C-alpha positions as CSV (number, residue, x, y, z in Angstrom):
1,X,-11.3,20.5,7.4
2,X,-12.5,17.2,9.0
3,X,-10.2,14.9,10.9
4,X,-10.5,12.3,8.1
5,X,-9.5,14.8,5.4
6,X,-6.5,15.9,7.5
7,X,-5.5,12.2,7.9
8,X,-5.6,11.7,4.2
9,X,-3.6,14.8,3.1
10,X,-0.5,12.6,2.7
11,X,-2.2,10.9,-0.3
12,X,-1.5,13.8,-2.6
13,X,2.2,13.4,-1.9
14,X,2.2,9.6,-2.6
15,X,4.8,8.3,-5.1
16,X,2.2,5.8,-6.3
17,X,0.0,8.5,-7.9
18,X,-0.1,8.4,-11.6
19,X,0.2,5.8,-14.4
20,X,2.3,3.4,-12.3
21,X,-0.6,3.1,-9.8
22,X,-1.8,-0.1,-11.6
23,X,1.1,-2.2,-10.1
24,X,-0.2,-1.6,-6.6
25,X,-3.3,-3.7,-7.1
26,X,-4.0,-7.1,-8.7
27,X,-5.3,-7.1,-12.3
28,X,-8.8,-8.1,-13.2
29,X,-7.5,-11.2,-14.9
30,X,-5.7,-14.3,-13.5
31,X,-2.2,-13.5,-12.3
32,X,0.4,-16.3,-11.9
33,X,2.4,-16.3,-8.7
34,X,5.6,-15.2,-10.5
35,X,3.7,-12.3,-12.1
36,X,2.2,-11.3,-8.8
37,X,5.7,-11.3,-7.1
38,X,7.1,-9.2,-9.9
39,X,4.3,-6.7,-9.8
40,X,4.5,-6.5,-6.0
41,X,8.2,-6.0,-6.1
42,X,7.8,-3.1,-8.6
43,X,5.2,-1.5,-6.3
44,X,7.4,-2.0,-3.2
45,X,10.3,-0.4,-5.1
46,X,8.1,2.7,-5.7
47,X,7.2,2.7,-2.0
48,X,10.9,2.7,-1.0
49,X,11.2,6.2,-2.6
50,X,8.0,7.6,-1.1
51,X,8.1,10.4,1.5
52,X,4.7,9.4,2.9
53,X,5.2,5.6,3.2
54,X,4.6,5.5,6.9
55,X,1.3,7.4,7.0
56,X,0.2,5.2,4.1
57,X,1.0,2.0,5.9
58,X,-0.6,3.3,9.1
59,X,-3.8,4.3,7.2
60,X,-4.0,0.9,5.5
61,X,-3.6,-1.0,8.8
62,X,-6.2,1.3,10.5
63,X,-8.8,0.8,7.8
64,X,-7.9,-2.9,7.4
65,X,-7.3,-2.5,3.6
66,X,-7.7,-6.0,2.2
67,X,-6.1,-5.4,-1.2
68,X,-2.9,-4.1,-2.8
69,X,0.4,-2.7,-1.7
70,X,0.2,0.1,0.9
71,X,3.2,1.5,2.7
72,X,5.4,-1.1,1.0
73,X,3.5,-4.1,2.4
74,X,1.1,-6.5,0.8
75,X,-2.1,-7.8,2.4
76,X,-0.5,-10.7,4.4
77,X,2.5,-8.5,5.5
78,X,0.1,-5.8,6.8
79,X,-1.9,-8.4,8.8
80,X,1.3,-9.6,10.4
81,X,2.4,-6.1,11.2
82,X,-1.0,-5.3,12.7
83,X,-0.8,-8.4,14.9
84,X,2.7,-7.4,16.0
85,X,1.7,-3.9,16.8
86,X,-1.2,-5.1,19.0
87,X,1.0,-7.4,21.1
């Protein structure tokens, strides 16, 4: 198994897998700010229950994922966390 595959084994255990996965990414249509906050809060609630939250967040920061909720953080929050970790 390659190093990349080993790093991504956590994904099969992720609480976001399944029909609720759509709340982790913005819809293809316009989303009002209040709708975005509600969707993100639902996704973050799922992240709170996830056993692989930390590897997910680490992965998203490492690959500089520009979209969605990963490890309980949105894009802006991940950028801030990455900056804090580099200081």
